[in-house]
N, C-alpha and C positions, 0 to 999 in steps of 0.2 A: 623481384629477382630479374636480372637481365636475361633476355631470351637466349643469348649466346651461351651464358653460363649454364642455363637450364639444359640447353642442347648438349653441351659437353658432358654434363653430369649424367644425362640420360644415356649417352653412349657408354659411359663407364659402368653404370648400373645395369645396363642391358646384359652385360656379360654374366652378372650374378643373379639376375631375375629378382632383385630385391624390391623394386618398385611394385611389381605385380603382387608380390607376397604382402607388402604393406597395404596395398589397396584392398586385397581380399580380407585381411584382418580388420581393417577399418570398417569395411562394408559389413562384415559379420558382426562386429561389435555394435554397429548401429541397427542391426536387425533388418538390413536392406537386402532384398534378393537380387540375384544376377539379372533377372528379368526387369526389375524396376530400374536398375542401373542402365541396362541396355536401352530402355525407353527414354531415359534422361539424355543419353548420348546419341539417340537416334540411330542405333545399330541393332543387329539381331542379338539374341541371347547367346548364341554360339560364338559370335564374334567377340562379344564382351568376355565370355569365358576364356577365350584365347588371349585377351589382353592381360588377364590375371596370370596366365600361365607363361606368356612370352612377351617380355617387355619390348621386343622389336616392333610390335604393332603400335606402341604408344607414340603419340605426337605431343608437342607442347600444348596445342589447344585442347587435346583430349585430357591431358594431365591437369590442366587448369580447370576444366569442367568437372572432372572427377573430384578434385579437391573441393570445389564449390558445393557439389551435391553431397559429399560426405562431411562437409563442414570441418575440413582439416586444412592444414597449410601444406603448400608444396614442399616446404622445408621438412615437414614430417615424412613425406614420401621418400625424400632423399636422406633421411636420418641425419639431418643437419640440426645443429643447436640453433634455435631461433632467437637466442639472446643477443645476437649481433647481426647487424645489417652490413653487408659489404657493398661499398660503392666504388666503382671504378669506371672512369670515363677516358676514352681514347687510350693513350699510352701512359697515363698517370699511374702512380703507385696506388694500389687499392687502399681504401681507408675503412676501418671497421668502427662501427658506432654501437654503443650499448643501447638497446631498444628502450630500456627504462629511462635512461638519460634523455633520449630524444622525446619521449612521451612527457616527462616532467618539464622539459624546456618548453614544449608546445603548450602544456597546461599553464605555465607561468605567462607565456605570451598571450594566451587567450584571456587570462585574468587581467593583464595589463590593458588589453584592448577593451574589455568590459568597463574597466575604470575610466578609460578615455571616453567611451560612449556616454557613460553617466555624467561625466564632467561637461561634455559638449551639450547634452540634453539640458543640464542645469543652466548653462550659458544661454541657450535658446529661450528657456522659460523666463529668464531674467530680462531678456530683450523685448519680450512680448508683454 
């Protein structure tokens, strides 16, 4: 996700304290204590508790680290549907891509590359 997009979304969600609530729920579902989360983020337990209660203390790096520790996506924290990836560069119109389509295309490309490698190996063996 683009850092600017994350920042804008953070500002919107701060007003509703939805990110902190989602973090708390994900943490509780994983059975992780606030103390353990605080250690992972290198902050005190009381500061971590405030993160869950007040989104205003959240920064992009903290959100990224929390998502990594909880093994969740940043999209989940923002209640976004992760089925699509939005790509926007400069002043271009945003383009949405279906994640499954991208993954399947990448798998096809990988298979094509594997076939090429096998072909090239065969050529090398024939020359030796």
